[in-house]
FIBA-428472 format. One record per atom (N, C-alpha, C, O, CB): x, y, z; residue in one letter. Coordinates in steps of 0.05 Angstrom, whole numbers, padded with zeros to 5 digits, always signed. Each point is the difference from the previous one (the first is absolute). Glycine has a CB too. Layout:
<rs>
XYZA;...
</rs>
This chain:
<rs>
+02176+02029+02413M;-00018-00017-00014M;-00007+00012-00027M;-00005+00024-00001M;-00013-00042+00045M;+00016+00002-00064L;-00008+00009-00027L;-00030-00004-00003L;-00012-00018+00011L;+00058+00007-00030L;-00057+00029+00003Y;-00029-00002-00006Y;-00004+00001-00031Y;+00017+00012-00014Y;-00029+00010+00058Y;-00009-00034-00053R;-00007-00001-00028R;-00029+00007-00004R;-00017-00006+00017R;+00052-00030-00025R;-00040+00050-00014H;-00028+00005-00008H;-00003-00007-00029H;+00015+00010-00017H;-00019+00028+00050H;-00014-00056-00039D;-00005-00009-00028D;-00017+00020-00014D;-00025-00002+00000D;+00029-00046+00013D;+00009+00068-00026M;-00015+00022-00013M;-00014-00008-00025M;-00018+00015-00009M;+00051+00016+00029M;-00026-00053-00032N;-00012-00007-00026N;-00022-00021+00003N;-00010-00010-00020N;+00053+00020-00002N;-00051-00017+00046S;-00020-00021+00004S;-00027+00008-00010S;-00017-00017-00006S;+00043+00001+00045S;-00031+00042-00042E;-00027+00009-00007E;+00001+00021-00022E;-00015+00020+00002E;-00001-00031+00044E;+00032+00008-00066L;+00000+00019-00022L;-00027+00000-00014L;-00012-00021-00005L;+00061+00015-00002L;-00060+00030+00002K;-00026+00002-00013K;-00002+00025-00017K;+00018+00017+00000K;-00038-00042+00038K;-00001+00027-00053L;-00006+00023-00017L;+00003+00026+00015L;-00010+00003+00022L;-00021-00031-00049L;+00045+00047+00014L;+00005+00027+00010L;+00020+00003+00022L;+00003+00021+00012L;-00049-00012-00025L;+00060-00031+00021D;+00021+00002+00019D;+00023+00016-00012D;+00006-00002-00024D;-00019-00042+00045D;+00027+00059-00004T;+00024+00015-00008T;+00023-00019+00006T;+00003-00011+00021T;-00023+00057-00012T;+00038-00049-00029I;+00022-00018+00002I;+00026+00014-00007I;+00000+00022-00012I;-00030-00061+00002I;+00052+00026+00017A;+00027+00008-00010A;+00013-00024-00012A;-00005-00023+00008A;+00010+00060+00027A;+00011-00033-00055L;+00015-00022-00012L;+00022-00010+00018L;+00015+00016+00011L;-00025+00002-00057L;+00011-00044+00050A;+00021-00013+00017A;+00027-00002-00014A;+00020-00003+00013A;-00057-00022+00010A;+00037+00027-00050A;+00025-00002-00015A;-00004+00015-00027A;-00023+00006-00008A;+00034-00051+00030A;+00011+00050-00035D;-00001+00013-00027D;-00017-00018-00018D;+00001-00025+00002D;+00044+00048+00005D;-00059-00011-00026W;-00015-00014-00021W;+00008+00012-00026W;-00014+00017-00012W;-00026-00027+00043W;+00064+00002-00042P;+00011+00013-00024P;-00017-00002-00025P;+00000+00019-00016P;+00043-00030+00035P;-00059-00009-00022A;-00017-00003-00023A;-00020+00023-00004A;-00008+00006-00022A;+00012-00055+00027A;-00010+00062+00017K;-00019+00023+00000K;+00014+00026+00008K;-00013+00021+00005K;-00025-00052+00005K;+00065+00030-00007A;+00016+00023+00009A;-00009+00011+00027A;-00002+00024+00004A;+00010-00012-00052A;-00014-00031+00066L;-00009+00007+00027L;+00022-00007+00020L;+00013-00021-00003L;-00062+00015-00010L;+00053+00023+00033A;+00021-00005+00019A;-00012-00008+00027A;-00022+00007+00007A;+00051+00026-00030A;-00013-00048+00038R;-00007-00008+00027R;-00009+00025+00016R;+00013+00021-00001R;+00019-00060+00000R;-00054+00036+00015G;-00010+00022+00017G;-00021+00018-00013G;-00014+00015+00013G;+00057-00016+00009G;-00046-00001-00049Q;-00020+00016-00013Q;-00028-00008+00010Q;-00005-00024+00005Q;+00034+00030-00046Q;-00046+00013+00044V;-00027-00004+00012V;-00021-00001-00021V;+00000+00015-00020V;+00015+00009+00061V;-00033-00043-00038G;-00022-00003-00019G;-00026-00009+00014G;+00000-00003+00025G;+00033-00009-00060G;-00054+00008+00020T;-00026-00008+00010T;-00010-00024-00015T;+00002-00001-00024T;-00013+00048+00037T;+00001-00067+00002I;-00011-00024-00013I;-00027+00008-00012I;-00018+00009+00014I;+00041-00040+00019I;-00025+00028-00060V;-00024+00008-00014V;-00016-00024-00010V;-00023+00003-00009V;+00046+00039-00004V;-00011-00066+00014E;-00015-00024-00008E;+00013-00025+00012E;+00025-00002+00001E;-00039+00025-00044E;-00002-00041+00052E;+00009-00026+00009E;-00002-00019-00023E;-00022-00006-00010E;+00008+00015+00058E;+00036-00019-00058L;+00001-00017-00024L;-00003-00030+00007L;-00004-00016-00018L;+00032+00050-00005L;-00026-00041+00048G;-00001-00028+00009G;+00027-00013+00002G;+00020+00011-00011G;-00064-00013-00011G;+00045-00020+00036D;+00025-00015+00004D;+00022+00017+00011D;+00023-00003-00008D;-00036-00027-00029D;+00006+00049+00055G;+00021+00017+00013G;+00012+00021-00018G;+00021+00010+00006G;-00012-00048+00022G;-00023+00044-00050L;+00009+00021-00019L;-00018+00024+00002L;-00024-00002+00002L;+00043-00033-00033L;-00007+00059+00031F;-00015+00025+00003F;+00009+00020-00022F;+00023+00003-00006F;-00028-00011+00056F;-00015+00022-00061E;+00006+00023-00018E;+00004+00024+00018E;-00017+00007+00016E;-00010-00027-00055E;+00051+00033+00036V;+00007+00023+00017V;+00004+00024-00018V;+00013-00001-00021V;+00008-00029+00055V;-00033+00053-00026E;+00003+00025-00013E;+00021+00017+00015E;-00002+00002+00025E;-00046-00004-00043E;+00067+00013+00004F;+00019+00018+00011F;-00006+00028-00011F;-00002+00003-00024F;+00038-00040+00029F;-00038+00057+00013A;-00008+00027-00008A;+00017+00021+00014A;+00012-00005+00021A;-00059-00012-00030A;+00047+00041-00003T;+00014+00022+00012T;-00017+00011+00024T;-00023-00009+00004T;+00045+00021-00048T;-00011+00007+00059E;-00015+00012+00021E;-00025+00014-00010E;-00019+00005+00016E;+00062+00001+00009E;-00043+00002-00050N;-00023+00013-00012N;-00021-00019-00011N;-00020+00008-00011N;+00050+00029-00001N;-00025-00063+00015G;-00019-00021-00008G;+00003-00008-00029G;-00018-00014-00011G;-00012+00032+00044G;+00051-00010-00047E;+00005-00008-00028E;+00014-00027-00001E;+00023-00003+00010E;-00020+00052-00024E;-00017-00069+00003A;+00012-00027-00001A;+00024+00000-00019A;-00001+00012-00022A;-00044-00032+00031A;+00067+00008-00001Y;+00023-00003-00017Y;+00008-00029-00005Y;+00017-00005-00017Y;-00002+00049+00034Y;-00028-00062-00003A;+00006-00029-00005A;-00022-00017+00011A;-00012+00006+00021A;+00061+00003-00020A;-00054-00032-00014F;-00018-00021+00010F;+00016-00026-00002F;+00015-00004-00020F;-00058+00028+00006F;+00041-00041+00033A;+00014-00025+00000A;-00015-00022+00014A;-00012+00005+00021A;+00055+00020-00023A;-00043-00049-00009A;-00011-00024+00013A;+00022-00011+00017A;+00020-00010-00011A;-00054+00000-00027A;+00031+00010+00064L;+00022-00008+00018L;-00010-00021+00020L;-00023+00000+00009L;+00043+00045-00014L;-00002-00064+00012P;-00006-00020+00020P;+00000+00012+00028P;+00014+00020+00005P;+00005-00056-00035P;-00034+00025+00048A;-00002+00010+00027A;+00028+00001+00013A;+00005+00018+00016A;-00051-00037-00012A;+00063+00000-00011A;+00027-00001+00013A;+00017+00025-00007A;+00019+00005+00013A;-00022-00055-00015A;-00004+00064-00020A;+00014+00024-00008A;-00010+00025+00013A;+00010+00022-00005A;+00000-00044-00038A;-00031+00020+00060L;-00014+00023+00011L;+00002+00001+00030L;+00000-00020+00014L;-00031+00019-00052L;+00034+00025+00049I;-00002+00005+00028I;-00024+00018+00005I;-00001+00022-00010I;+00052-00027+00016I;-00070-00005+00010K;-00024+00015+00006K;+00008+00022+00020K;+00012-00005+00020K;-00042-00035-00028K;+00023+00065+00001L;+00006+00022+00018L;-00022+00002+00021L;-00024-00001-00006L;+00049+00026-00030L;-00017-00023+00061V;-00018+00000+00022V;+00001+00027+00014V;+00022+00010+00007V;-00017-00060-00001V;-00028+00063-00002Y;-00001+00026+00012Y;-00010+00000+00029Y;-00005+00021+00011Y;-00002-00003-00056Y;+00005-00041+00056E;-00009-00002+00028E;+00018-00021+00014E;+00014-00015-00013E;-00062+00028+00001E;+00046-00015+00038R;+00016-00019+00015R;-00009-00028-00008R;-00023-00007-00001R;+00028+00039+00040R;+00015-00049-00045A;-00005-00027-00009A;+00008-00020+00022A;+00020+00005+00014A;-00013+00008-00062A;-00022-00034+00052P;+00007-00020+00021P;+00026-00014-00009P;+00004-00007-00023P;-00053+00001+00036P;+00066+00000+00007L;+00025-00013-00005L;+00000-00028+00013L;-00011-00004+00021L;+00034+00048-00024L;-00010-00063-00010E;+00003-00027+00011E;+00029-00004+00007E;+00018+00006-00016E;-00057-00023-00012E;+00045+00006+00052P;+00027-00006+00007P;+00012-00021-00020P;-00013-00018-00008P;+00003+00028+00057P;+00035-00006-00056V;+00015-00019-00017V;+00016-00018+00018V;+00017+00010+00016V;-00016+00023-00055V;-00005-00059+00037R;+00015-00019+00017R;+00024-00010-00016R;-00002-00006-00024R;-00041-00008+00049R;+00065+00013-00012R;+00024-00009-00013R;+00006-00029+00006R;+00019-00011-00010R;-00001+00057+00012R;
</rs>
């Protein structure tokens, strides 16, 4: 049986995210990790990308569909019906 978890249903300020796809306009690659620093409305979020030392190297306004919320605890799963 397949299971699904909708990780983007509750994106909010200060969530840690990863990019779901390359974002060439900002020289960002799929999988890069950032933090939501502002909710711009209409499903758009300002995301800060920083080094392990906390030095910001990029900011980008990104749609929710381009983000994967990173989850550090067990998440409930819903069965996928075929």
